[in-house]
Chimera marker file (.cmm) of the C-alpha trace (Angstrom):
<marker_set name="trace">
<marker id="1" x="116.633" y="106.979" z="96.387" r="1" g="1" b="0" radius="0.5"/>
<marker id="2" x="115.115" y="105.912" z="93.061" r="1" g="1" b="0" radius="0.5"/>
<marker id="3" x="111.849" y="107.205" z="91.619" r="1" g="1" b="0" radius="0.5"/>
<marker id="4" x="109.318" y="105.958" z="89.101" r="1" g="1" b="0" radius="0.5"/>
<marker id="5" x="105.640" y="105.265" z="88.432" r="1" g="1" b="0" radius="0.5"/>
<marker id="6" x="103.544" y="102.307" z="89.460" r="1" g="1" b="0" radius="0.5"/>
<marker id="7" x="103.142" y="100.299" z="86.278" r="1" g="1" b="0" radius="0.5"/>
<marker id="8" x="100.946" y="97.436" z="87.442" r="1" g="1" b="0" radius="0.5"/>
<marker id="9" x="99.122" y="96.460" z="90.632" r="1" g="1" b="0" radius="0.5"/>
<marker id="10" x="97.963" y="92.969" z="91.564" r="1" g="1" b="0" radius="0.5"/>
<marker id="11" x="95.785" y="93.962" z="94.529" r="1" g="1" b="0" radius="0.5"/>
<marker id="12" x="94.446" y="90.482" z="95.305" r="1" g="1" b="0" radius="0.5"/>
<marker id="13" x="97.982" y="89.049" z="95.581" r="1" g="1" b="0" radius="0.5"/>
<marker id="14" x="99.554" y="92.039" z="97.368" r="1" g="1" b="0" radius="0.5"/>
<marker id="15" x="102.262" y="93.064" z="94.919" r="1" g="1" b="0" radius="0.5"/>
<marker id="16" x="102.979" y="95.259" z="91.945" r="1" g="1" b="0" radius="0.5"/>
<marker id="17" x="105.637" y="96.580" z="89.599" r="1" g="1" b="0" radius="0.5"/>
<marker id="18" x="107.252" y="99.997" z="89.340" r="1" g="1" b="0" radius="0.5"/>
<marker id="19" x="108.550" y="101.434" z="86.084" r="1" g="1" b="0" radius="0.5"/>
<marker id="20" x="111.675" y="103.164" z="87.375" r="1" g="1" b="0" radius="0.5"/>
<marker id="21" x="112.877" y="106.402" z="85.793" r="1" g="1" b="0" radius="0.5"/>
<marker id="22" x="116.082" y="104.589" z="84.751" r="1" g="1" b="0" radius="0.5"/>
<marker id="23" x="114.062" y="102.144" z="82.608" r="1" g="1" b="0" radius="0.5"/>
<marker id="24" x="114.072" y="99.134" z="84.933" r="1" g="1" b="0" radius="0.5"/>
<marker id="25" x="110.910" y="97.335" z="86.022" r="1" g="1" b="0" radius="0.5"/>
<marker id="26" x="111.074" y="96.666" z="89.764" r="1" g="1" b="0" radius="0.5"/>
<marker id="27" x="108.879" y="94.291" z="91.780" r="1" g="1" b="0" radius="0.5"/>
<marker id="28" x="107.410" y="95.468" z="95.095" r="1" g="1" b="0" radius="0.5"/>
<marker id="29" x="105.396" y="93.737" z="97.811" r="1" g="1" b="0" radius="0.5"/>
<marker id="30" x="102.799" y="95.269" z="100.098" r="1" g="1" b="0" radius="0.5"/>
<marker id="31" x="105.189" y="94.772" z="103.041" r="1" g="1" b="0" radius="0.5"/>
<marker id="32" x="107.579" y="97.301" z="101.434" r="1" g="1" b="0" radius="0.5"/>
<marker id="33" x="105.035" y="100.157" z="101.354" r="1" g="1" b="0" radius="0.5"/>
<marker id="34" x="105.481" y="102.987" z="103.865" r="1" g="1" b="0" radius="0.5"/>
<marker id="35" x="103.533" y="106.155" z="104.658" r="1" g="1" b="0" radius="0.5"/>
<marker id="36" x="100.319" y="104.945" z="103.019" r="1" g="1" b="0" radius="0.5"/>
<marker id="37" x="98.468" y="101.684" z="102.566" r="1" g="1" b="0" radius="0.5"/>
<marker id="38" x="99.008" y="99.254" z="99.717" r="1" g="1" b="0" radius="0.5"/>
<marker id="39" x="95.288" y="99.531" z="98.915" r="1" g="1" b="0" radius="0.5"/>
<marker id="40" x="95.608" y="103.312" z="98.403" r="1" g="1" b="0" radius="0.5"/>
<marker id="41" x="98.197" y="102.891" z="95.648" r="1" g="1" b="0" radius="0.5"/>
<marker id="42" x="97.149" y="102.816" z="92.006" r="1" g="1" b="0" radius="0.5"/>
<marker id="43" x="98.760" y="102.597" z="88.612" r="1" g="1" b="0" radius="0.5"/>
<marker id="44" x="100.340" y="105.830" z="87.403" r="1" g="1" b="0" radius="0.5"/>
<marker id="45" x="101.241" y="107.234" z="90.826" r="1" g="1" b="0" radius="0.5"/>
<marker id="46" x="104.811" y="108.494" z="91.244" r="1" g="1" b="0" radius="0.5"/>
<marker id="47" x="106.718" y="106.792" z="94.011" r="1" g="1" b="0" radius="0.5"/>
<marker id="48" x="110.170" y="106.907" z="95.562" r="1" g="1" b="0" radius="0.5"/>
<marker id="49" x="111.865" y="103.726" z="96.754" r="1" g="1" b="0" radius="0.5"/>
<marker id="50" x="115.099" y="101.924" z="97.486" r="1" g="1" b="0" radius="0.5"/>
<marker id="51" x="116.188" y="98.796" z="95.635" r="1" g="1" b="0" radius="0.5"/>
<marker id="52" x="117.520" y="95.697" z="97.338" r="1" g="1" b="0" radius="0.5"/>
<marker id="53" x="118.375" y="92.227" z="96.089" r="1" g="1" b="0" radius="0.5"/>
<marker id="54" x="115.406" y="89.885" z="96.392" r="1" g="1" b="0" radius="0.5"/>
<marker id="55" x="115.169" y="86.120" z="95.862" r="1" g="1" b="0" radius="0.5"/>
<marker id="56" x="114.113" y="86.561" z="92.226" r="1" g="1" b="0" radius="0.5"/>
<marker id="57" x="115.904" y="89.794" z="91.360" r="1" g="1" b="0" radius="0.5"/>
<marker id="58" x="115.642" y="93.483" z="92.286" r="1" g="1" b="0" radius="0.5"/>
<marker id="59" x="112.945" y="94.400" z="94.787" r="1" g="1" b="0" radius="0.5"/>
<marker id="60" x="111.676" y="97.854" z="95.789" r="1" g="1" b="0" radius="0.5"/>
<marker id="61" x="111.512" y="98.573" z="99.527" r="1" g="1" b="0" radius="0.5"/>
<marker id="62" x="110.618" y="101.685" z="101.514" r="1" g="1" b="0" radius="0.5"/>
<marker id="63" x="108.109" y="102.508" z="98.758" r="1" g="1" b="0" radius="0.5"/>
<marker id="64" x="106.295" y="105.786" z="99.412" r="1" g="1" b="0" radius="0.5"/>
<marker id="65" x="104.482" y="108.412" z="97.398" r="1" g="1" b="0" radius="0.5"/>
<marker id="66" x="106.816" y="110.892" z="95.755" r="1" g="1" b="0" radius="0.5"/>
<marker id="67" x="104.167" y="113.598" z="96.145" r="1" g="1" b="0" radius="0.5"/>
<marker id="68" x="101.598" y="113.332" z="98.926" r="1" g="1" b="0" radius="0.5"/>
<marker id="69" x="99.174" y="115.508" z="96.923" r="1" g="1" b="0" radius="0.5"/>
<marker id="70" x="98.602" y="112.652" z="94.451" r="1" g="1" b="0" radius="0.5"/>
<marker id="71" x="96.085" y="110.963" z="96.741" r="1" g="1" b="0" radius="0.5"/>
<marker id="72" x="93.735" y="113.967" z="96.621" r="1" g="1" b="0" radius="0.5"/>
<link id1="1" id2="2" r="1" g="1" b="0" radius="0.2"/>
<link id1="2" id2="3" r="1" g="1" b="0" radius="0.2"/>
<link id1="3" id2="4" r="1" g="1" b="0" radius="0.2"/>
<link id1="4" id2="5" r="1" g="1" b="0" radius="0.2"/>
<link id1="5" id2="6" r="1" g="1" b="0" radius="0.2"/>
<link id1="6" id2="7" r="1" g="1" b="0" radius="0.2"/>
<link id1="7" id2="8" r="1" g="1" b="0" radius="0.2"/>
<link id1="8" id2="9" r="1" g="1" b="0" radius="0.2"/>
<link id1="9" id2="10" r="1" g="1" b="0" radius="0.2"/>
<link id1="10" id2="11" r="1" g="1" b="0" radius="0.2"/>
<link id1="11" id2="12" r="1" g="1" b="0" radius="0.2"/>
<link id1="12" id2="13" r="1" g="1" b="0" radius="0.2"/>
<link id1="13" id2="14" r="1" g="1" b="0" radius="0.2"/>
<link id1="14" id2="15" r="1" g="1" b="0" radius="0.2"/>
<link id1="15" id2="16" r="1" g="1" b="0" radius="0.2"/>
<link id1="16" id2="17" r="1" g="1" b="0" radius="0.2"/>
<link id1="17" id2="18" r="1" g="1" b="0" radius="0.2"/>
<link id1="18" id2="19" r="1" g="1" b="0" radius="0.2"/>
<link id1="19" id2="20" r="1" g="1" b="0" radius="0.2"/>
<link id1="20" id2="21" r="1" g="1" b="0" radius="0.2"/>
<link id1="21" id2="22" r="1" g="1" b="0" radius="0.2"/>
<link id1="22" id2="23" r="1" g="1" b="0" radius="0.2"/>
<link id1="23" id2="24" r="1" g="1" b="0" radius="0.2"/>
<link id1="24" id2="25" r="1" g="1" b="0" radius="0.2"/>
<link id1="25" id2="26" r="1" g="1" b="0" radius="0.2"/>
<link id1="26" id2="27" r="1" g="1" b="0" radius="0.2"/>
<link id1="27" id2="28" r="1" g="1" b="0" radius="0.2"/>
<link id1="28" id2="29" r="1" g="1" b="0" radius="0.2"/>
<link id1="29" id2="30" r="1" g="1" b="0" radius="0.2"/>
<link id1="30" id2="31" r="1" g="1" b="0" radius="0.2"/>
<link id1="31" id2="32" r="1" g="1" b="0" radius="0.2"/>
<link id1="32" id2="33" r="1" g="1" b="0" radius="0.2"/>
<link id1="33" id2="34" r="1" g="1" b="0" radius="0.2"/>
<link id1="34" id2="35" r="1" g="1" b="0" radius="0.2"/>
<link id1="35" id2="36" r="1" g="1" b="0" radius="0.2"/>
<link id1="36" id2="37" r="1" g="1" b="0" radius="0.2"/>
<link id1="37" id2="38" r="1" g="1" b="0" radius="0.2"/>
<link id1="38" id2="39" r="1" g="1" b="0" radius="0.2"/>
<link id1="39" id2="40" r="1" g="1" b="0" radius="0.2"/>
<link id1="40" id2="41" r="1" g="1" b="0" radius="0.2"/>
<link id1="41" id2="42" r="1" g="1" b="0" radius="0.2"/>
<link id1="42" id2="43" r="1" g="1" b="0" radius="0.2"/>
<link id1="43" id2="44" r="1" g="1" b="0" radius="0.2"/>
<link id1="44" id2="45" r="1" g="1" b="0" radius="0.2"/>
<link id1="45" id2="46" r="1" g="1" b="0" radius="0.2"/>
<link id1="46" id2="47" r="1" g="1" b="0" radius="0.2"/>
<link id1="47" id2="48" r="1" g="1" b="0" radius="0.2"/>
<link id1="48" id2="49" r="1" g="1" b="0" radius="0.2"/>
<link id1="49" id2="50" r="1" g="1" b="0" radius="0.2"/>
<link id1="50" id2="51" r="1" g="1" b="0" radius="0.2"/>
<link id1="51" id2="52" r="1" g="1" b="0" radius="0.2"/>
<link id1="52" id2="53" r="1" g="1" b="0" radius="0.2"/>
<link id1="53" id2="54" r="1" g="1" b="0" radius="0.2"/>
<link id1="54" id2="55" r="1" g="1" b="0" radius="0.2"/>
<link id1="55" id2="56" r="1" g="1" b="0" radius="0.2"/>
<link id1="56" id2="57" r="1" g="1" b="0" radius="0.2"/>
<link id1="57" id2="58" r="1" g="1" b="0" radius="0.2"/>
<link id1="58" id2="59" r="1" g="1" b="0" radius="0.2"/>
<link id1="59" id2="60" r="1" g="1" b="0" radius="0.2"/>
<link id1="60" id2="61" r="1" g="1" b="0" radius="0.2"/>
<link id1="61" id2="62" r="1" g="1" b="0" radius="0.2"/>
<link id1="62" id2="63" r="1" g="1" b="0" radius="0.2"/>
<link id1="63" id2="64" r="1" g="1" b="0" radius="0.2"/>
<link id1="64" id2="65" r="1" g="1" b="0" radius="0.2"/>
<link id1="65" id2="66" r="1" g="1" b="0" radius="0.2"/>
<link id1="66" id2="67" r="1" g="1" b="0" radius="0.2"/>
<link id1="67" id2="68" r="1" g="1" b="0" radius="0.2"/>
<link id1="68" id2="69" r="1" g="1" b="0" radius="0.2"/>
<link id1="69" id2="70" r="1" g="1" b="0" radius="0.2"/>
<link id1="70" id2="71" r="1" g="1" b="0" radius="0.2"/>
<link id1="71" id2="72" r="1" g="1" b="0" radius="0.2"/>
</marker_set>
């Protein structure tokens, strides 16, 4: 499972980008968020995720907070 920080959120369109710890920038869609709501996510939060091949390149799925305490 990969980890990183949310780099950018586009709330009105339902997607964002994660800056992975390995240096890649990975797209994610609200449908790939688990354990919390897309609306609760914000830039700078640490997340864990899996990467799969999407239509336009790598895509993060099973995106969830790396540390549940970050929402407090």
